[in-house]
N, CA, C and O atoms as a GROMACS GRO file, in nm:
protein
  644
    1MET      N    1  15.454   8.286   9.685
    1MET     CA    2  15.353   8.433   9.650
    1MET      C    3  15.296   8.479   9.748
    1MET      O    4  15.300   8.588   9.806
    2ASP      N    5  15.225   8.358   9.767
    2ASP     CA    6  15.118   8.418   9.938
    2ASP      C    7  15.208   8.455  10.018
    2ASP      O    8  15.143   8.540  10.079
    3LYS      N    9  15.302   8.457  10.061
    3LYS     CA   10  15.365   8.497  10.137
    3LYS      C   11  15.390   8.617  10.156
    3LYS      O   12  15.382   8.683  10.260
    4LYS      N   13  15.446   8.671   9.961
    4LYS     CA   14  15.473   8.804   9.970
    4LYS      C   15  15.354   8.913   9.951
    4LYS      O   16  15.372   9.034   9.945
    5GLU      N   17  15.231   8.850   9.943
    5GLU     CA   18  15.104   8.907   9.955
    5GLU      C   19  15.063   8.951  10.053
    5GLU      O   20  15.000   9.056  10.066
    6LYS      N   21  15.101   8.858  10.152
    6LYS     CA   22  15.054   8.875  10.291
    6LYS      C   23  15.132   9.015  10.341
    6LYS      O   24  15.066   9.101  10.399
    7LYS      N   25  15.266   9.034  10.319
    7LYS     CA   26  15.336   9.097  10.334
    7LYS      C   27  15.311   9.219  10.315
    7LYS      O   28  15.334   9.312  10.392
    8THR      N   29  15.264   9.222  10.210
    8THR     CA   30  15.256   9.371  10.121
    8THR      C   31  15.141   9.440  10.181
    8THR      O   32  15.131   9.563  10.189
    9VAL      N   33  15.024   9.324  10.236
    9VAL     CA   34  14.912   9.357  10.252
    9VAL      C   35  14.941   9.453  10.443
    9VAL      O   36  14.912   9.564  10.488
   10LYS      N   37  15.013   9.322  10.498
   10LYS     CA   38  15.036   9.426  10.645
   10LYS      C   39  15.123   9.559  10.609
   10LYS      O   40  15.091   9.666  10.660
   11THR      N   41  15.220   9.552  10.532
   11THR     CA   42  15.290   9.706  10.538
   11THR      C   43  15.196   9.802  10.478
   11THR      O   44  15.215   9.921  10.502
   12GLU      N   45  15.086   9.763  10.396
   12GLU     CA   46  15.003   9.881  10.341
   12GLU      C   47  14.952   9.915  10.459
   12GLU      O   48  14.974  10.026  10.508
   13GLU      N   49  14.842   9.780  10.547
   13GLU     CA   50  14.748   9.840  10.609
   13GLU      C   51  14.843   9.896  10.747
   13GLU      O   52  14.789   9.969  10.830
   14ALA      N   53  14.920   9.874  10.754
   14ALA     CA   54  14.990   9.951  10.888
   14ALA      C   55  15.031  10.097  10.876
   14ALA      O   56  15.055  10.148  10.986
   15PRO      N   57  15.043  10.162  10.793
   15PRO     CA   58  15.073  10.281  10.758
   15PRO      C   59  14.908  10.382  10.811
   15PRO      O   60  14.887  10.485  10.875
   16GLU      N   61  14.829  10.287  10.746
   16GLU     CA   62  14.666  10.387  10.732
   16GLU      C   63  14.631  10.330  10.919
   16GLU      O   64  14.590  10.410  11.002
   17VAL      N   65  14.653  10.201  10.947
   17VAL     CA   66  14.650  10.170  11.118
   17VAL      C   67  14.699  10.334  11.209
   17VAL      O   68  14.631  10.412  11.277
   18LEU      N   69  14.881  10.335  11.162
   18LEU     CA   70  14.919  10.414  11.254
   18LEU      C   71  14.876  10.570  11.221
   18LEU      O   72  14.902  10.660  11.301
   19GLU      N   73  14.819  10.590  11.115
   19GLU     CA   74  14.749  10.686  11.080
   19GLU      C   75  14.659  10.749  11.159
   19GLU      O   76  14.662  10.865  11.200
   20GLU      N   77  14.544  10.626  11.186
   20GLU     CA   78  14.412  10.644  11.260
   20GLU      C   79  14.443  10.640  11.419
   20GLU      O   80  14.371  10.682  11.509
   21VAL      N   81  14.536  10.594  11.425
   21VAL     CA   82  14.588  10.584  11.600
   21VAL      C   83  14.680  10.747  11.637
   21VAL      O   84  14.690  10.806  11.744
   22SER      N   85  14.729  10.779  11.515
   22SER     CA   86  14.787  10.887  11.534
   22SER      C   87  14.694  11.008  11.515
   22SER      O   88  14.728  11.115  11.567
   23LYS      N   89  14.559  10.999  11.433
   23LYS     CA   90  14.457  11.108  11.445
   23LYS      C   91  14.385  11.080  11.591
   23LYS      O   92  14.356  11.182  11.655
   24GLU      N   93  14.356  10.969  11.641
   24GLU     CA   94  14.288  10.989  11.764
   24GLU      C   95  14.366  11.049  11.873
   24GLU      O   96  14.322  11.129  11.956
   25GLN      N   97  14.501  10.996  11.864
   25GLN     CA   98  14.629  11.103  12.002
   25GLN      C   99  14.616  11.218  11.906
   25GLN      O  100  14.696  11.290  11.965
   26GLU      N  101  14.586  11.272  11.829
   26GLU     CA  102  14.603  11.442  11.789
   26GLU      C  103  14.430  11.448  11.861
   26GLU      O  104  14.433  11.477  11.981
   27TYR      N  105  14.343  11.433  11.826
   27TYR     CA  106  14.207  11.474  11.869
   27TYR      C  107  14.214  11.496  12.037
   27TYR      O  108  14.181  11.600  12.093
   28LEU      N  109  14.267  11.364  12.111
   28LEU     CA  110  14.258  11.359  12.223
   28LEU      C  111  14.337  11.442  12.321
   28LEU      O  112  14.311  11.460  12.440
   29GLU      N  113  14.471  11.502  12.229
   29GLU     CA  114  14.537  11.562  12.299
   29GLU      C  115  14.474  11.681  12.302
   29GLU      O  116  14.469  11.754  12.400
   30LEU      N  117  14.410  11.709  12.160
   30LEU     CA  118  14.359  11.865  12.150
   30LEU      C  119  14.214  11.882  12.235
   30LEU      O  120  14.172  11.996  12.259
   31ALA      N  121  14.153  11.785  12.270
   31ALA     CA  122  14.050  11.776  12.378
   31ALA      C  123  14.068  11.844  12.509
   31ALA      O  124  14.018  11.933  12.579
   32GLN      N  125  14.155  11.767  12.507
   32GLN     CA  126  14.284  11.771  12.670
   32GLN      C  127  14.314  11.927  12.701
   32GLN      O  128  14.293  11.991  12.804
   33ARG      N  129  14.380  11.975  12.552
   33ARG     CA  130  14.427  12.102  12.586
   33ARG      C  131  14.328  12.206  12.629
   33ARG      O  132  14.351  12.294  12.712
   34ILE      N  133  14.184  12.183  12.547
   34ILE     CA  134  14.052  12.256  12.567
   34ILE      C  135  14.040  12.250  12.652
   34ILE      O  136  14.056  12.359  12.708
   35LYS      N  137  14.009  12.150  12.734
   35LYS     CA  138  13.963  12.131  12.853
   35LYS      C  139  14.057  12.201  12.966
   35LYS      O  140  14.002  12.270  13.052
   36ALA      N  141  14.214  12.184  12.966
   36ALA     CA  142  14.287  12.258  13.034
   36ALA      C  143  14.275  12.414  13.031
   36ALA      O  144  14.257  12.481  13.132
   37GLU      N  145  14.285  12.459  12.922
   37GLU     CA  146  14.252  12.600  12.899
   37GLU      C  147  14.095  12.643  12.933
   37GLU      O  148  14.082  12.763  12.955
   38PHE      N  149  13.990  12.573  12.939
   38PHE     CA  150  13.844  12.616  13.003
   38PHE      C  151  13.844  12.618  13.142
   38PHE      O  152  13.773  12.694  13.208
   39GLU      N  153  13.946  12.515  13.202
   39GLU     CA  154  13.976  12.568  13.358
   39GLU      C  155  13.988  12.677  13.417
   39GLU      O  156  13.927  12.730  13.509
   40ASN      N  157  14.143  12.729  13.304
   40ASN     CA  158  14.191  12.807  13.361
   40ASN      C  159  14.155  12.926  13.325
   40ASN      O  160  14.205  13.028  13.374
   41TYR      N  161  14.053  12.927  13.227
   41TYR     CA  162  13.941  13.058  13.186
   41TYR      C  163  13.850  13.078  13.308
   41TYR      O  164  13.824  13.186  13.361
   42LYS      N  165  13.804  12.956  13.345
   42LYS     CA  166  13.694  12.920  13.477
   42LYS      C  167  13.750  13.009  13.615
   42LYS      O  168  13.696  13.091  13.689
   43ARG      N  169  13.884  12.950  13.609
   43ARG     CA  170  13.953  13.035  13.734
   43ARG      C  171  13.990  13.130  13.729
   43ARG      O  172  14.007  13.183  13.838
   44ARG      N  173  14.022  13.202  13.620
   44ARG     CA  174  14.069  13.335  13.578
   44ARG      C  175  13.926  13.437  13.585
   44ARG      O  176  13.927  13.559  13.601
   45ASN      N  177  13.820  13.359  13.571
   45ASN     CA  178  13.704  13.442  13.539
   45ASN      C  179  13.651  13.493  13.698
   45ASN      O  180  13.606  13.604  13.724
   46SER      N  181  13.675  13.359  13.814
   46SER     CA  182  13.619  13.346  13.919
   46SER      C  183  13.683  13.439  13.978
   46SER      O  184  13.615  13.522  14.038
   47GLU      N  185  13.822  13.453  13.978
   47GLU     CA  186  13.942  13.567  14.047
   47GLU      C  187  13.897  13.679  13.958
   47GLU      O  188  13.942  13.780  14.013
   48ILE      N  189  13.853  13.703  13.887
   48ILE     CA  190  13.823  13.899  13.841
   48ILE      C  191  13.687  13.906  13.894
   48ILE      O  192  13.644  14.017  13.923
   49SER      N  193  13.614  13.803  13.910
   49SER     CA  194  13.444  13.859  13.980
   49SER      C  195  13.496  13.850  14.148
   49SER      O  196  13.433  13.918  14.229
   50MET      N  197  13.585  13.784  14.187
   50MET     CA  198  13.614  13.811  14.374
   50MET      C  199  13.659  13.951  14.379
   50MET      O  200  13.618  14.046  14.445
   51GLN      N  201  13.786  13.937  14.264
   51GLN     CA  202  13.815  14.116  14.286
   51GLN      C  203  13.735  14.237  14.299
   51GLN      O  204  13.718  14.318  14.390
   52SER      N  205  13.679  14.219  14.146
   52SER     CA  206  13.549  14.352  14.125
   52SER      C  207  13.480  14.319  14.296
   52SER      O  208  13.497  14.392  14.394
   53PHE      N  209  13.417  14.211  14.294
   53PHE     CA  210  13.326  14.210  14.447
   53PHE      C  211  13.387  14.321  14.542
   53PHE      O  212  13.341  14.432  14.569
   54ASP      N  213  13.478  14.275  14.574
   54ASP     CA  214  13.620  14.362  14.690
   54ASP      C  215  13.623  14.487  14.678
   54ASP      O  216  13.614  14.555  14.780
   55ASN      N  217  13.638  14.556  14.530
   55ASN     CA  218  13.661  14.629  14.481
   55ASN      C  219  13.556  14.714  14.545
   55ASN      O  220  13.577  14.799  14.631
   56GLY      N  221  13.413  14.673  14.479
   56GLY     CA  222  13.324  14.702  14.500
   56GLY      C  223  13.261  14.754  14.663
   56GLY      O  224  13.196  14.857  14.680
   57ILE      N  225  13.298  14.654  14.774
   57ILE     CA  226  13.304  14.678  14.882
   57ILE      C  227  13.373  14.784  14.910
   57ILE      O  228  13.313  14.885  14.947
   58ALA      N  229  13.499  14.784  14.901
   58ALA     CA  230  13.591  14.883  14.970
   58ALA      C  231  13.548  15.020  14.910
   58ALA      O  232  13.576  15.122  14.973
   59HIS      N  233  13.476  15.029  14.780
   59HIS     CA  234  13.456  15.168  14.721
   59HIS      C  235  13.298  15.223  14.802
   59HIS      O  236  13.303  15.341  14.835
   60THR      N  237  13.218  15.180  14.822
   60THR     CA  238  13.101  15.176  14.920
   60THR      C  239  13.161  15.195  15.023
   60THR      O  240  13.124  15.306  15.058
   61VAL      N  241  13.255  15.143  15.120
   61VAL     CA  242  13.244  15.180  15.248
   61VAL      C  243  13.344  15.285  15.256
   61VAL      O  244  13.350  15.339  15.367
   62GLU      N  245  13.426  15.327  15.166
   62GLU     CA  246  13.523  15.446  15.146
   62GLU      C  247  13.424  15.528  15.151
   62GLU      O  248  13.410  15.567  15.267
   63LYS      N  249  13.343  15.577  15.073
   63LYS     CA  250  13.184  15.656  15.067
   63LYS      C  251  13.137  15.685  15.184
   63LYS      O  252  13.135  15.797  15.236
   64LEU      N  253  13.097  15.586  15.229
   64LEU     CA  254  13.038  15.560  15.407
   64LEU      C  255  13.115  15.646  15.531
   64LEU      O  256  13.065  15.717  15.617
   65LEU      N  257  13.211  15.622  15.513
   65LEU     CA  258  13.339  15.670  15.618
   65LEU      C  259  13.318  15.804  15.678
   65LEU      O  260  13.312  15.827  15.799
   66PRO      N  261  13.307  15.886  15.586
   66PRO     CA  262  13.284  16.044  15.627
   66PRO      C  263  13.165  16.057  15.687
   66PRO      O  264  13.149  16.139  15.777
   67ALA      N  265  13.059  15.973  15.641
   67ALA     CA  266  12.930  15.997  15.707
   67ALA      C  267  12.945  15.923  15.881
   67ALA      O  268  12.908  15.983  15.982
   68MET      N  269  12.997  15.804  15.880
   68MET     CA  270  13.044  15.736  15.990
   68MET      C  271  13.108  15.865  16.080
   68MET      O  272  13.047  15.910  16.178
   69ASP      N  273  13.227  15.913  16.039
   69ASP     CA  274  13.270  16.018  16.116
   69ASP      C  275  13.219  16.119  16.179
   69ASP      O  276  13.226  16.153  16.297
   70SER      N  277  13.154  16.175  16.066
   70SER     CA  278  13.042  16.261  16.172
   70SER      C  279  12.941  16.203  16.266
   70SER      O  280  12.900  16.262  16.365
   71PHE      N  281  12.909  16.103  16.235
   71PHE     CA  282  12.802  16.064  16.334
   71PHE      C  283  12.885  16.010  16.475
   71PHE      O  284  12.827  16.006  16.583
   72LYS      N  285  13.019  15.972  16.458
   72LYS     CA  286  13.069  15.978  16.576
   72LYS      C  287  13.120  16.105  16.634
   72LYS      O  288  13.156  16.094  16.752
   73GLN      N  289  13.133  16.226  16.578
   73GLN     CA  290  13.137  16.358  16.633
   73GLN      C  291  13.013  16.349  16.664
   73GLN      O  292  13.021  16.285  16.769
   74ALA      N  293  12.931  16.363  16.651
   74ALA     CA  294  12.749  16.428  16.691
   74ALA      C  295  12.716  16.327  16.810
   74ALA      O  296  12.633  16.363  16.893
   75ARG      N  297  12.777  16.201  16.822
   75ARG     CA  298  12.737  16.149  16.931
   75ARG      C  299  12.813  16.207  17.012
   75ARG      O  300  12.766  16.236  17.122
   76ALA      N  301  12.934  16.236  16.986
   76ALA     CA  302  13.048  16.340  17.155
   76ALA      C  303  12.956  16.425  17.178
   76ALA      O  304  12.923  16.425  17.297
   77SER      N  305  12.888  16.517  17.096
   77SER     CA  306  12.774  16.611  17.178
   77SER      C  307  12.665  16.555  17.265
   77SER      O  308  12.640  16.596  17.378
   78ILE      N  309  12.626  16.494  17.226
   78ILE     CA  310  12.476  16.420  17.287
   78ILE      C  311  12.496  16.414  17.430
   78ILE      O  312  12.597  16.358  17.472
   79LEU      N  313  12.395  16.472  17.526
   79LEU     CA  314  12.430  16.479  17.680
   79LEU      C  315  12.295  16.362  17.704
   79LEU      O  316  12.314  16.276  17.789
   80ASP      N  317  12.194  16.362  17.646
   80ASP     CA  318  12.133  16.277  17.671
   80ASP      C  319  12.090  16.113  17.687
   80ASP      O  320  12.044  16.041  17.599
   81GLU      N  321  12.114  16.083  17.807
   81GLU     CA  322  12.133  15.923  17.790
   81GLU      C  323  12.050  15.907  17.692
   81GLU      O  324  12.104  15.936  17.585
   82ASN      N  325  11.946  15.875  17.681
   82ASN     CA  326  11.829  15.786  17.629
   82ASN      C  327  11.895  15.799  17.495
   82ASN      O  328  11.930  15.703  17.428
   83THR      N  329  11.912  15.952  17.453
   83THR     CA  330  11.963  15.983  17.296
   83THR      C  331  12.123  15.876  17.282
   83THR      O  332  12.150  15.781  17.208
   84LEU      N  333  12.178  15.924  17.357
   84LEU     CA  334  12.298  15.856  17.360
   84LEU      C  335  12.298  15.704  17.330
   84LEU      O  336  12.390  15.646  17.271
   85LYS      N  337  12.186  15.644  17.376
   85LYS     CA  338  12.194  15.495  17.366
   85LYS      C  339  12.106  15.446  17.268
   85LYS      O  340  12.049  15.336  17.268
   86GLY      N  341  12.102  15.511  17.206
   86GLY     CA  342  11.957  15.474  17.015
   86GLY      C  343  12.119  15.503  16.958
   86GLY      O  344  12.175  15.416  16.892
   87VAL      N  345  12.178  15.615  16.984
   87VAL     CA  346  12.274  15.642  16.880
   87VAL      C  347  12.403  15.544  16.886
   87VAL      O  348  12.482  15.533  16.792
   88ASP      N  349  12.415  15.475  17.007
   88ASP     CA  350  12.516  15.366  17.008
   88ASP      C  351  12.438  15.237  16.946
   88ASP      O  352  12.494  15.154  16.875
   89LEU      N  353  12.321  15.234  16.976
   89LEU     CA  354  12.274  15.083  16.862
   89LEU      C  355  12.290  15.111  16.764
   89LEU      O  356  12.330  15.016  16.698
   90VAL      N  357  12.278  15.214  16.704
   90VAL     CA  358  12.264  15.244  16.514
   90VAL      C  359  12.399  15.213  16.445
   90VAL      O  360  12.424  15.149  16.343
   91TYR      N  361  12.510  15.304  16.570
   91TYR     CA  362  12.626  15.260  16.530
   91TYR      C  363  12.666  15.133  16.557
   91TYR      O  364  12.763  15.107  16.486
   92SER      N  365  12.636  15.038  16.629
   92SER     CA  366  12.657  14.944  16.659
   92SER      C  367  12.601  14.795  16.548
   92SER      O  368  12.638  14.682  16.516
   93GLN      N  369  12.492  14.888  16.524
   93GLN     CA  370  12.427  14.815  16.345
   93GLN      C  371  12.527  14.786  16.259
   93GLN      O  372  12.583  14.686  16.215
   94ILE      N  373  12.533  14.955  16.245
   94ILE     CA  374  12.654  14.944  16.117
   94ILE      C  375  12.766  14.874  16.121
   94ILE      O  376  12.792  14.788  16.037
   95ILE      N  377  12.857  14.910  16.240
   95ILE     CA  378  12.952  14.818  16.254
   95ILE      C  379  12.944  14.679  16.227
   95ILE      O  380  13.048  14.615  16.210
   96LYS      N  381  12.806  14.613  16.220
   96LYS     CA  382  12.797  14.492  16.259
   96LYS      C  383  12.770  14.440  16.096
   96LYS      O  384  12.826  14.337  16.056
   97ALA      N  385  12.699  14.503  16.023
   97ALA     CA  386  12.643  14.534  15.873
   97ALA      C  387  12.797  14.509  15.825
   97ALA      O  388  12.837  14.410  15.762
   98LEU      N  389  12.873  14.618  15.867
   98LEU     CA  390  13.019  14.587  15.792
   98LEU      C  391  13.111  14.453  15.787
   98LEU      O  392  13.169  14.400  15.692
   99GLU      N  393  13.104  14.420  15.923
   99GLU     CA  394  13.149  14.306  15.957
   99GLU      C  395  13.086  14.166  15.886
   99GLU      O  396  13.146  14.075  15.830
  100GLU      N  397  12.963  14.182  15.906
  100GLU     CA  398  12.905  14.073  15.779
  100GLU      C  399  12.967  14.067  15.643
  100GLU      O  400  13.007  13.959  15.599
  101ILE      N  401  12.977  14.187  15.569
  101ILE     CA  402  13.046  14.199  15.438
  101ILE      C  403  13.200  14.197  15.448
  101ILE      O  404  13.276  14.237  15.360
  102GLY      N  405  13.237  14.143  15.569
  102GLY     CA  406  13.425  14.124  15.550
  102GLY      C  407  13.471  14.271  15.578
  102GLY      O  408  13.566  14.296  15.505
  103VAL      N  409  13.444  14.352  15.640
  103VAL     CA  410  13.529  14.500  15.690
  103VAL      C  411  13.502  14.501  15.823
  103VAL      O  412  13.393  14.493  15.879
  104THR      N  413  13.619  14.513  15.872
  104THR     CA  414  13.632  14.507  16.039
  104THR      C  415  13.727  14.654  16.078
  104THR      O  416  13.797  14.712  15.996
  105LYS      N  417  13.711  14.692  16.203
  105LYS     CA  418  13.813  14.773  16.245
  105LYS      C  419  13.924  14.737  16.315
  105LYS      O  420  13.947  14.654  16.404
  106ILE      N  421  13.983  14.812  16.261
  106ILE     CA  422  14.152  14.803  16.293
  106ILE      C  423  14.191  14.860  16.424
  106ILE      O  424  14.194  14.978  16.461
  107ASP      N  425  14.219  14.757  16.481
  107ASP     CA  426  14.284  14.742  16.629
  107ASP      C  427  14.381  14.873  16.635
  107ASP      O  428  14.475  14.900  16.561
  108ALA      N  429  14.326  14.953  16.754
  108ALA     CA  430  14.452  15.044  16.760
  108ALA      C  431  14.485  15.100  16.910
  108ALA      O  432  14.592  15.102  16.972
  109LYS      N  433  14.356  15.143  16.947
  109LYS     CA  434  14.458  15.195  17.123
  109LYS      C  435  14.487  15.146  17.168
  109LYS      O  436  14.425  15.040  17.158
  110GLY      N  437  14.580  15.140  17.252
  110GLY     CA  438  14.646  14.995  17.310
  110GLY      C  439  14.724  14.889  17.213
  110GLY      O  440  14.786  14.789  17.248
  111ALA      N  441  14.702  14.941  17.081
  111ALA     CA  442  14.819  14.824  17.061
  111ALA      C  443  14.947  14.862  17.008
  111ALA      O  444  14.997  14.971  17.037
  112MET      N  445  15.004  14.777  16.928
  112MET     CA  446  15.182  14.816  16.902
  112MET      C  447  15.117  14.892  16.712
  112MET      O  448  15.035  14.856  16.627
  113PHE      N  449  15.232  15.028  16.732
  113PHE     CA  450  15.200  15.068  16.607
  113PHE      C  451  15.265  14.973  16.492
  113PHE      O  452  15.375  14.918  16.500
  114ASP      N  453  15.167  14.964  16.375
  114ASP     CA  454  15.205  14.904  16.293
  114ASP      C  455  15.216  14.995  16.107
  114ASP      O  456  15.102  15.022  16.069
  115PRO      N  457  15.294  15.026  16.035
  115PRO     CA  458  15.230  15.132  15.926
  115PRO      C  459  15.164  15.069  15.844
  115PRO      O  460  15.106  15.138  15.760
  116LYS      N  461  15.147  14.909  15.834
  116LYS     CA  462  15.069  14.842  15.747
  116LYS      C  463  14.919  14.897  15.765
  116LYS      O  464  14.837  14.888  15.673
  117TYR      N  465  14.893  14.946  15.874
  117TYR     CA  466  14.752  14.924  15.960
  117TYR      C  467  14.720  15.114  16.006
  117TYR      O  468  14.622  15.185  15.983
  118HIS      N  469  14.852  15.145  16.076
  118HIS     CA  470  14.814  15.301  16.107
  118HIS      C  471  14.868  15.411  16.055
  118HIS      O  472  14.962  15.399  15.976
  119ASN      N  473  14.832  15.500  16.081
  119ASN     CA  474  14.912  15.629  16.047
  119ASN      C  475  14.948  15.689  16.181
  119ASN      O  476  14.876  15.644  16.271
  120ALA      N  477  15.011  15.752  16.209
  120ALA     CA  478  15.056  15.822  16.345
  120ALA      C  479  15.101  15.944  16.291
  120ALA      O  480  15.198  15.958  16.217
  121VAL      N  481  15.025  16.034  16.333
  121VAL     CA  482  15.026  16.165  16.315
  121VAL      C  483  15.104  16.253  16.460
  121VAL      O  484  15.150  16.367  16.456
  122LEU      N  485  15.101  16.156  16.586
  122LEU     CA  486  15.128  16.260  16.684
  122LEU      C  487  15.211  16.167  16.750
  122LEU      O  488  15.206  16.049  16.717
  123THR      N  489  15.284  16.203  16.836
  123THR     CA  490  15.393  16.142  16.937
  123THR      C  491  15.349  16.182  17.056
  123THR      O  492  15.290  16.289  17.075
  124GLY      N  493  15.378  16.082  17.159
  124GLY     CA  494  15.320  16.165  17.321
  124GLY      C  495  15.499  16.101  17.392
  124GLY      O  496  15.598  16.113  17.320
  125SER      N  497  15.506  16.059  17.484
  125SER     CA  498  15.578  16.023  17.591
  125SER      C  499  15.556  16.000  17.724
  125SER      O  500  15.561  16.074  17.822
  126ASN      N  501  15.518  15.826  17.700
  126ASN     CA  502  15.456  15.836  17.858
  126ASN      C  503  15.522  15.698  17.874
  126ASN      O  504  15.501  15.600  17.802
  127PRO      N  505  15.606  15.706  17.980
  127PRO     CA  506  15.759  15.631  18.012
  127PRO      C  507  15.674  15.479  18.097
  127PRO      O  508  15.729  15.370  18.115
  128ASP      N  509  15.531  15.514  18.138
  128ASP     CA  510  15.444  15.362  18.170
  128ASP      C  511  15.431  15.278  18.091
  128ASP      O  512  15.418  15.157  18.102
  129ARG      N  513  15.436  15.348  18.002
  129ARG     CA  514  15.374  15.272  17.836
  129ARG      C  515  15.497  15.232  17.762
  129ARG      O  516  15.601  15.298  17.773
  130PRO      N  517  15.487  15.103  17.672
  130PRO     CA  518  15.634  15.090  17.616
  130PRO      C  519  15.615  15.154  17.472
  130PRO      O  520  15.504  15.161  17.420
  131ASP      N  521  15.740  15.203  17.404
  131ASP     CA  522  15.778  15.245  17.343
  131ASP      C  523  15.691  15.231  17.197
  131ASP      O  524  15.763  15.144  17.147
  132GLY      N  525  15.601  15.253  17.108
  132GLY     CA  526  15.529  15.235  16.985
  132GLY      C  527  15.412  15.194  17.008
  132GLY      O  528  15.345  15.141  16.919
  133GLU      N  529  15.360  15.216  17.157
  133GLU     CA  530  15.242  15.177  17.188
  133GLU      C  531  15.165  15.308  17.146
  133GLU      O  532  15.204  15.424  17.163
  134ILE      N  533  15.033  15.262  17.079
  134ILE     CA  534  14.937  15.355  17.069
  134ILE      C  535  14.862  15.408  17.162
  134ILE      O  536  14.800  15.339  17.242
  135LEU      N  537  14.857  15.575  17.160
  135LEU     CA  538  14.836  15.601  17.315
  135LEU      C  539  14.640  15.680  17.285
  135LEU      O  540  14.546  15.693  17.364
  136GLU      N  541  14.653  15.711  17.153
  136GLU     CA  542  14.527  15.749  17.127
  136GLU      C  543  14.508  15.751  16.951
  136GLU      O  544  14.574  15.772  16.850
  137GLU      N  545  14.368  15.711  16.994
  137GLU     CA  546  14.288  15.688  16.803
  137GLU      C  547  14.222  15.817  16.788
  137GLU      O  548  14.138  15.859  16.867
  138TYR      N  549  14.275  15.899  16.652
  138TYR     CA  550  14.195  16.014  16.616
  138TYR      C  551  14.081  15.972  16.510
  138TYR      O  552  13.970  16.024  16.512
  139GLN      N  553  14.116  15.878  16.425
  139GLN     CA  554  14.028  15.827  16.342
  139GLN      C  555  13.978  15.674  16.298
  139GLN      O  556  14.074  15.620  16.241
  140GLU      N  557  13.914  15.623  16.301
  140GLU     CA  558  13.891  15.480  16.305
  140GLU      C  559  13.921  15.429  16.177
  140GLU      O  560  13.857  15.484  16.088
  141GLY      N  561  14.015  15.325  16.133
  141GLY     CA  562  14.086  15.287  16.014
  141GLY      C  563  13.971  15.123  16.007
  141GLY      O  564  13.905  15.063  16.092
  142PHE      N  565  13.990  15.109  15.895
  142PHE     CA  566  13.899  14.968  15.823
  142PHE      C  567  13.980  14.904  15.766
  142PHE      O  568  14.068  14.970  15.711
  143ILE      N  569  13.988  14.729  15.751
  143ILE     CA  570  14.002  14.668  15.673
  143ILE      C  571  13.920  14.539  15.647
  143ILE      O  572  13.846  14.470  15.717
  144MET      N  573  13.958  14.535  15.521
  144MET     CA  574  13.888  14.363  15.447
  144MET      C  575  13.933  14.224  15.494
  144MET      O  576  14.052  14.210  15.520
  145LYS      N  577  13.875  14.153  15.503
  145LYS     CA  578  13.888  14.044  15.527
  145LYS      C  579  14.026  13.992  15.463
  145LYS      O  580  14.090  13.899  15.511
  146ASN      N  581  14.060  14.061  15.353
  146ASN     CA  582  14.168  14.001  15.280
  146ASN      C  583  14.314  14.032  15.295
  146ASN      O  584  14.413  13.983  15.242
  147GLU      N  585  14.295  14.151  15.402
  147GLU     CA  586  14.387  14.249  15.504
  147GLU      C  587  14.418  14.346  15.402
  147GLU      O  588  14.531  14.395  15.402
  148ARG      N  589  14.308  14.392  15.289
  148ARG     CA  590  14.341  14.502  15.215
  148ARG      C  591  14.269  14.644  15.318
  148ARG      O  592  14.151  14.666  15.342
  149VAL      N  593  14.396  14.725  15.363
  149VAL     CA  594  14.334  14.812  15.401
  149VAL      C  595  14.235  14.918  15.349
  149VAL      O  596  14.260  14.937  15.229
  150ILE      N  597  14.135  14.993  15.391
  150ILE     CA  598  14.050  15.061  15.311
  150ILE      C  599  14.074  15.227  15.396
  150ILE      O  600  14.070  15.329  15.328
  151ARG      N  601  14.090  15.232  15.506
  151ARG     CA  602  14.144  15.326  15.553
  151ARG      C  603  14.237  15.314  15.675
  151ARG      O  604  14.182  15.241  15.756
  152HIS      N  605  14.360  15.358  15.721
  152HIS     CA  606  14.428  15.365  15.836
  152HIS      C  607  14.340  15.430  15.896
  152HIS      O  608  14.238  15.490  15.863
  153SER      N  609  14.435  15.397  16.061
  153SER     CA  610  14.354  15.433  16.165
  153SER      C  611  14.450  15.541  16.187
  153SER      O  612  14.571  15.519  16.183
  154VAL      N  613  14.396  15.666  16.210
  154VAL     CA  614  14.480  15.790  16.212
  154VAL      C  615  14.540  15.791  16.389
  154VAL      O  616  14.456  15.837  16.466
  155VAL      N  617  14.647  15.756  16.444
  155VAL     CA  618  14.688  15.753  16.571
  155VAL      C  619  14.796  15.859  16.633
  155VAL      O  620  14.859  15.942  16.567
  156GLN      N  621  14.804  15.841  16.769
  156GLN     CA  622  14.938  15.890  16.827
  156GLN      C  623  15.004  15.767  16.930
  156GLN      O  624  14.963  15.682  17.008
  157ILE      N  625  15.121  15.813  16.880
  157ILE     CA  626  15.198  15.681  16.929
  157ILE      C  627  15.295  15.729  17.053
  157ILE      O  628  15.348  15.838  17.072
  158ASN      N  629  15.299  15.614  17.128
  158ASN     CA  630  15.432  15.648  17.241
  158ASN      C  631  15.563  15.681  17.203
  158ASN      O  632  15.580  15.621  17.097
  159LYS      N  633  15.667  15.744  17.230
  159LYS     CA  634  15.788  15.747  17.168
  159LYS      C  635  15.837  15.834  17.328
  159LYS      O  636  15.801  15.927  17.400
  160ILE      N  637  15.972  15.699  17.317
  160ILE     CA  638  16.011  15.744  17.473
  160ILE      C  639  16.171  15.754  17.392
  160ILE      O  640  16.225  15.664  17.328
  161SER      N  641  16.216  15.871  17.412
  161SER     CA  642  16.326  15.906  17.352
  161SER      C  643  16.470  15.879  17.473
  161SER      O  644  16.586  15.905  17.439
   0.00000   0.00000   0.00000
């Protein structure tokens, strides 16, 4: 009868042990799921934060570009060399500040036309230049470090018929 009692005890303990193990496993899986969800939450918030920052930069630069265009037009009418040097210095400081926040000018004059970065408004015909080369830039374009175009360069391209 001792053998039967021992067997009964073992069979009675087994479900409790299994129940404890399954509870522990359930809590472990729950903790792992919560940890994974939290990591995803942190990643999403980081991406949203970066996008918001980039959107703020792009919006601010868009608002400053008309003033920069006016600045360049005013520069063209300056005859005094000392004043011209001062204006060029201020303009180069503005461009440097934009570069520090990840905004750069789009290469235009002499580059090959690329519709992702340039907006062609005129064509010219120069047989000494390759077809599709930018002959003239009428308005500067700007791009962010993540290849987001803030404003396309307005250009004239070479078109050989």
